[in-house]
C-alpha positions, 0 to 999 in steps of 0.5 A: 255319859254325856250323850246318854244325858243329852238324850234322857227323857224318862225317870228310867233314863235318868236312873240309867245316868246313875248307872253310867256314873257308877260304871265310870266310878268303877273305871276310876277305882281300877285306875287309881287304886294300887294294892301295893301302895294303898292296901294296909297290913292285914287288909284284903284288897277291896273289889273294884265295885267298892269304889268309895273304899278304893277311891277314898284310900287313894285320896287319903294317901296322895292328899293327906293332912289337914291342908287337904281335908276340904279336898277329901270331903269334896271328892267323897261328896262327889262319889256319894252324889253319883251313887245316890242317883242310881238308887232312887226310884224316880230320877229326874233331869236335875239330879242325874245332871248333878250326878254326872257333873259330880263324876266328871269333877271327881275324875278331874280331881283324881287326874290332878292328884295323880300328876307327878 
């Protein structure tokens, strides 16, 4: 993702950074979501591509409570920002860079939350 960003020059290149972000989000989704821990009674396991649902559930479980509300909002906002770039008709360097930085931030938050 960082290499692609360094070489990006066109709106299509910047949209592709959004695609890279989604690929990383799907990898994070696979890593943190455990149906044995995060699936509620009566639910079906969401597919890996439903990154927001899967990552949100992980965060809700490991960072529950009022004290972690800001952390949950930060993680959700990072996910939303990365998803938004992929769907824009004309991407630009600033938006793509912020999306990539958001995914990196989210990955680091999830890594910290998963430390035991």
